[in-house]
C-alpha positions in Angstrom: 3.3 -52.8 -38.9 3.1 -56.6 -38.3 1.4 -57.0 -41.7 2.3 -59.8 -44.1 0.7 -59.2 -47.5 1.1 -60.6 -51.0 2.0 -58.0 -53.6 -0.7 -58.1 -56.2 0.2 -57.5 -59.8 -1.6 -57.8 -63.0 -0.9 -60.5 -65.7 1.8 -59.2 -68.0 0.5 -57.5 -71.1 2.1 -57.8 -74.4 3.0 -54.4 -76.0 0.6 -53.8 -78.9 0.6 -51.9 -82.1 -2.0 -49.8 -83.8 -3.0 -50.0 -87.5 -0.1 -49.2 -89.8 2.5 -50.7 -87.4 2.7 -47.6 -85.2 3.5 -48.3 -81.5 0.8 -47.5 -78.9 1.5 -44.7 -76.5 2.9 -45.8 -73.2 0.4 -46.7 -70.6 0.8 -44.3 -67.6 0.4 -46.1 -64.3 0.1 -44.6 -60.8 1.1 -46.8 -57.9 -0.1 -45.5 -54.5 1.9 -46.4 -51.4 4.7 -48.4 -53.2 6.6 -49.0 -49.9 9.8 -50.1 -51.7 11.4 -50.0 -55.1 11.3 -53.8 -55.3 7.5 -53.7 -54.8 7.1 -50.9 -57.3 9.2 -52.8 -59.9 6.7 -55.7 -59.8 4.4 -53.5 -61.8 7.0 -52.7 -64.4 6.1 -53.8 -68.0 7.3 -53.0 -71.4 5.3 -50.0 -72.7 4.5 -48.6 -69.3 5.5 -45.4 -67.5 5.1 -45.6 -63.8 4.8 -43.0 -61.0 5.0 -44.4 -57.5 3.9 -42.2 -54.6 4.7 -42.9 -51.0 3.9 -40.8 -47.9 6.9 -42.1 -45.8 9.9 -39.9 -46.6 12.4 -42.6 -45.4 11.0 -45.1 -47.9 11.1 -42.5 -50.7 14.7 -41.6 -49.8 15.7 -45.3 -49.8 14.0 -46.0 -53.1 15.5 -42.8 -54.6 19.0 -44.0 -53.7 18.3 -47.5 -55.3 16.8 -45.9 -58.4 19.9 -43.6 -58.7 22.1 -46.6 -58.6 20.1 -48.5 -61.2 18.1 -45.9 -63.1 14.9 -46.9 -65.0 13.7 -44.2 -67.3 10.1 -45.5 -67.1 9.8 -45.3 -63.3 9.5 -42.1 -61.3 8.9 -41.8 -57.5 7.5 -38.9 -55.4 6.8 -38.3 -51.7 3.1 -37.6 -51.8 -0.2 -38.6 -50.3 -3.2 -40.1 -52.2 -5.1 -37.0 -50.9 -2.8 -34.7 -53.0 -1.3 -36.4 -56.0 1.3 -34.1 -57.7 0.1 -34.6 -61.3 -2.4 -32.8 -63.6 -5.9 -34.1 -64.0 -6.5 -37.0 -66.4 -2.8 -38.0 -66.4 -3.0 -41.8 -65.9 -4.5 -44.8 -67.6 -4.4 -47.0 -64.5 -4.1 -46.5 -60.7 -3.1 -49.2 -58.3 -4.1 -48.7 -54.7 -2.9 -51.9 -52.8 -3.0 -52.1 -49.0 -3.4 -48.4 -48.7 -7.0 -47.2 -48.1 -7.3 -48.7 -44.6 -4.6 -46.2 -43.6 -6.5 -43.2 -45.1 -8.8 -41.3 -42.8 -10.8 -39.7 -45.6 -11.5 -42.5 -48.1 -14.0 -40.4 -50.0 -11.5 -37.6 -50.7 -8.9 -40.2 -51.7 -11.2 -41.7 -54.3 -12.1 -38.3 -55.6 -8.4 -37.5 -56.1 -7.8 -40.8 -57.9 -10.8 -40.1 -60.2 -9.3 -36.7 -60.9 -5.9 -38.0 -62.1 -7.3 -40.9 -64.1 -8.3 -40.4 -67.7 -11.9 -41.2 -68.9 -12.0 -45.0 -69.2 -9.0 -45.4 -66.9 -8.9 -48.3 -64.4 -8.7 -48.0 -60.7 -7.6 -51.2 -58.9 -8.0 -51.5 -55.1 -6.8 -54.3 -53.0 -7.3 -54.3 -49.2 -8.7 -56.5 -46.4 -12.3 -57.3 -45.6 -13.8 -55.8 -42.5 -13.0 -57.3 -39.1 -14.8 -57.0 -35.8 -13.9 -54.3 -33.3 -12.6 -56.9 -30.9 -10.4 -58.5 -33.5 -9.1 -55.1 -34.6 -8.3 -54.2 -30.9 -6.3 -57.5 -30.6 -4.3 -56.5 -33.7 -3.7 -53.0 -32.5 -2.5 -54.3 -29.1 -0.2 -56.8 -30.6 1.3 -54.2 -33.0 1.9 -51.7 -30.3 3.5 -54.3 -28.1 5.9 -55.4 -30.8 6.6 -51.9 -32.2 6.2 -49.6 -29.2 8.1 -46.7 -30.9 6.1 -46.8 -34.1 2.7 -45.2 -34.7 -0.2 -47.5 -35.4 -1.3 -46.3 -38.9 -4.4 -48.4 -39.6 -7.5 -46.2 -39.4 -10.2 -48.6 -40.8 -11.0 -52.2 -39.8 -11.1 -53.2 -43.4 -14.0 -52.7 -45.8 -17.4 -54.2 -46.5 -18.2 -54.7 -50.2 -21.4 -52.7 -50.2 -20.0 -49.6 -48.4 -16.8 -49.4 -50.5 -18.5 -50.0 -53.8 -21.0 -47.2 -52.9 -18.1 -44.8 -52.3 -16.3 -45.8 -55.5 -19.5 -45.2 -57.6 -20.1 -41.9 -55.9 -16.6 -40.8 -56.9 -17.4 -41.3 -60.6 -16.5 -44.9 -61.3 -18.2 -48.0 -62.6 -17.4 -51.0 -60.6 -16.4 -53.8 -63.0 -15.0 -56.5 -60.7 -15.1 -57.3 -57.0 -13.9 -60.6 -55.6 -12.4 -62.1 -52.5 -8.9 -63.6 -53.0 -7.9 -67.1 -52.0 -4.9 -65.9 -50.0 -5.0 -64.3 -46.5 -3.2 -61.3 -45.1 -1.6 -61.5 -41.6 -2.6 -58.7 -39.2 -0.7 -59.6 -36.1 -2.7 -62.5 -34.6 -5.4 -62.3 -37.4 -5.6 -64.0 -40.7 -7.9 -61.9 -42.9 -9.1 -62.5 -46.5 -8.3 -59.7 -48.9 -10.4 -58.5 -51.8 -9.7 -57.0 -55.2 -11.9 -54.3 -56.7 -11.6 -53.0 -60.3 -13.5 -49.9 -61.5 -13.6 -47.8 -64.6 -13.4 -44.0 -64.5 -16.6 -42.6 -66.1 
């Protein structure tokens, strides 16, 4: 949808060991809205098990075919929404939600679901764009619909303000640890919008 975004990934972590030389359990990571297998693979690390969920069946089908050709035991994918993650409670150590929440109507329910599947102390990482004016968002919508007349316009929210989003995150049962605007910009049609990164710990 006319959006140019930089894939955000963490600094690679070295696999560790516990006392006595035993290897740590694999870190279980949930990637919400992975869009493509290549994007999902940017989060692959030694010592990680990844589940990527994506709501678009065509993207899931394409990624499944790629994964079938080059299987990676530590990566699984599923067609699912952030509002209904097909995993038991307290299943993950980390959840990555990059460029997704602005397409979710019920952000509160999405955050509650992410809280459900994270273990106590687990990390939620959100990356999205800062809030834009109604007029600017209307320009973006018009440009998108003109360029892609046969595709639905999926963006529900005009981005997020720091105060309102951190309030929702805390209400869902998280402690906000980091919030910062990033130096890069995201392209939304004719707009250049600064993104942010929020990191929170599940209580």
